[in-house]
C-alpha positions in Angstrom: 93.3 138.0 91.4 96.2 135.7 90.6 95.2 133.2 93.3 91.6 132.9 92.1 92.2 129.9 89.8 94.1 128.1 92.5 91.3 128.7 95.1 88.6 127.8 92.6 90.3 124.6 91.7 90.8 123.7 95.4 87.2 124.4 96.1 86.1 122.4 93.1 88.3 119.5 94.2 86.8 119.5 97.7 83.2 119.6 96.5 83.9 116.8 94.0 85.6 114.7 96.7 82.7 115.4 99.0 80.2 113.7 96.7 79.3 110.6 98.8 78.9 108.0 96.1 78.6 105.1 98.5 75.8 106.8 100.4 74.1 107.8 97.1 74.3 104.3 95.6 73.0 102.5 98.7 70.1 105.0 99.0 69.2 104.7 95.3 69.6 101.0 94.8 68.9 99.6 98.2 66.8 102.3 99.9 69.2 102.1 102.9 71.3 104.6 104.8 74.9 103.3 104.7 75.8 105.5 107.6 73.6 103.4 109.8 74.8 100.0 108.5 78.0 97.9 109.0 80.9 100.1 109.9 78.9 103.3 109.0 81.5 104.1 106.4 80.6 105.3 102.9 83.6 103.6 101.3 83.5 100.6 98.9 84.3 98.0 101.5 81.3 98.8 103.6 79.1 99.3 100.5 80.2 95.8 99.3 79.3 94.2 102.6 75.9 95.8 102.6 75.0 95.9 98.9 77.1 93.3 97.2 80.2 93.3 95.0 78.8 95.2 92.0 77.7 98.1 94.1 81.1 98.0 95.9 83.0 98.1 92.6 80.9 100.9 91.3 81.6 102.9 94.5 85.3 102.2 94.2 85.5 103.3 90.6 83.7 106.6 91.5 85.9 107.2 94.6 89.1 106.7 92.6 87.8 108.9 89.8 86.9 111.8 91.9 90.5 111.8 93.3 92.0 111.6 89.8 89.9 114.2 87.9 90.9 117.4 89.8 94.6 116.5 89.5 94.2 115.6 85.9 92.6 118.9 85.3 95.5 120.8 86.8 97.9 118.8 84.6 95.8 119.6 81.6 95.8 123.3 82.3 99.6 123.3 82.9 100.4 121.4 79.7 98.2 123.7 77.7 99.8 126.8 79.2 96.3 128.0 80.4 97.6 129.2 83.8 100.9 129.1 85.7 100.1 127.4 89.0 102.4 127.5 92.0 104.3 124.2 92.7 102.1 123.7 95.8 98.8 124.0 94.0 98.5 120.5 92.5 99.2 119.0 96.0 96.6 121.2 97.6 94.1 120.2 94.9 94.8 116.5 95.5 94.5 116.9 99.3 91.2 118.9 98.9 89.5 116.0 97.1 90.7 113.5 99.8 89.6 115.8 102.6 86.2 116.2 100.8 85.8 112.5 100.8 86.8 112.0 104.4 84.8 115.0 105.7 82.0 115.6 103.3 80.0 118.8 103.6 77.0 116.9 102.2 77.1 114.5 105.2 77.8 116.9 108.1 81.5 116.2 107.7 81.1 112.5 107.9 82.8 110.4 105.1 85.0 107.6 104.1 88.5 106.5 105.0 90.0 108.0 101.8 92.0 105.1 100.5 90.5 104.9 97.0 90.4 108.7 96.7 94.0 109.0 97.8 95.1 106.4 95.2 93.2 108.3 92.5 94.6 111.7 93.6 98.1 110.3 93.8 98.5 108.1 90.8 99.8 110.9 88.6 101.9 112.5 91.3 103.6 109.2 92.5 102.7 106.5 90.0 105.5 104.0 91.1 104.7 104.4 94.8 101.0 103.9 94.1 101.6 100.8 92.0 103.8 99.2 94.6 101.5 100.1 97.5 98.5 98.5 95.6 100.5 95.4 95.0 101.5 95.2 98.7 97.9 95.9 99.7 96.6 92.8 97.8 99.4 90.7 99.3 98.7 91.8 102.8 94.9 91.4 102.3 95.4 87.9 100.9 97.6 86.9 103.8 95.6 88.4 106.7 92.1 88.4 105.0 91.5 91.8 106.4 90.9 95.0 104.4 91.9 97.4 107.1 95.4 95.9 107.6 96.0 96.1 103.9 94.8 99.7 103.8 97.1 100.7 106.7 100.1 99.0 105.1 99.2 100.6 101.8 99.3 104.1 103.3 102.6 103.5 105.1 104.1 102.0 101.9 103.3 105.2 99.9 105.2 107.3 102.4 108.2 104.9 103.0 108.7 104.3 99.3 108.8 108.1 98.6 111.2 108.7 101.5 113.5 105.9 100.3 113.4 106.8 96.6 113.4 110.6 96.5 114.5 113.6 98.5 112.1 115.1 101.0 110.1 117.6 99.2 106.5 118.7 98.5 105.5 115.2 97.3 106.8 113.6 100.5 104.9 116.1 102.7 101.8 115.5 100.6 102.1 111.8 101.1 102.8 112.3 104.8 99.5 114.1 105.2 97.7 111.4 103.1 99.1 108.6 105.3 98.2 110.5 108.5 94.6 111.0 107.3 94.3 107.3 106.4 95.7 106.2 109.8 93.4 108.6 111.7 90.4 107.4 109.8 91.4 103.8 110.6 91.6 104.4 114.4 88.4 102.4 115.0 89.7 99.6 112.9 93.0 99.6 114.7 91.1 99.3 118.0 89.1 96.4 116.7 92.3 94.7 115.4 93.8 95.0 118.8 90.6 93.5 120.3 90.5 90.8 117.6 87.0 91.9 116.6 87.8 93.3 113.1 85.7 91.7 110.4 87.5 89.7 107.6 87.5 90.8 104.0 84.4 90.2 101.9 84.8 87.0 99.9 
């Protein structure tokens, strides 16, 4: 039963990540289905467009937190010698919460684009890369006034910074998957960018 704590943590991470805060908040406070409004995305950008800045910020905080909490829990258990996890486990836990957000079991595998949850899940694993990618995100968003461009560049920055600054290892492969997920989830945005129909950032 040695693998049981690993599997239990991964399942917990997925289920926590799958909680669709954007959907819940817009239902509760606006009486609307976010899946049928705007881009149909449950992330903070679409929530802000539909419900305003406060609701968008609340969604963002919750999406970041649900990425952070499972990874923080693994660190806590390791530090306190509660259980000896395999090196891979913390990365699988982080990925599980991101996949939960992107493909929520509570929304028939619909979900968000995973940027905020990826940042929350990755901040303890790659703090410098996350910090730099956030800075570049804001610079790109300011220049192009488009959230999706900033998000795509953020994802690529995470991966490129890790590749340049460290040897290829588990963290690199983890960030590679994170970047791939973000890019795949942004395919509709990329098509709109090419067609010059992508909406600008919320003021």
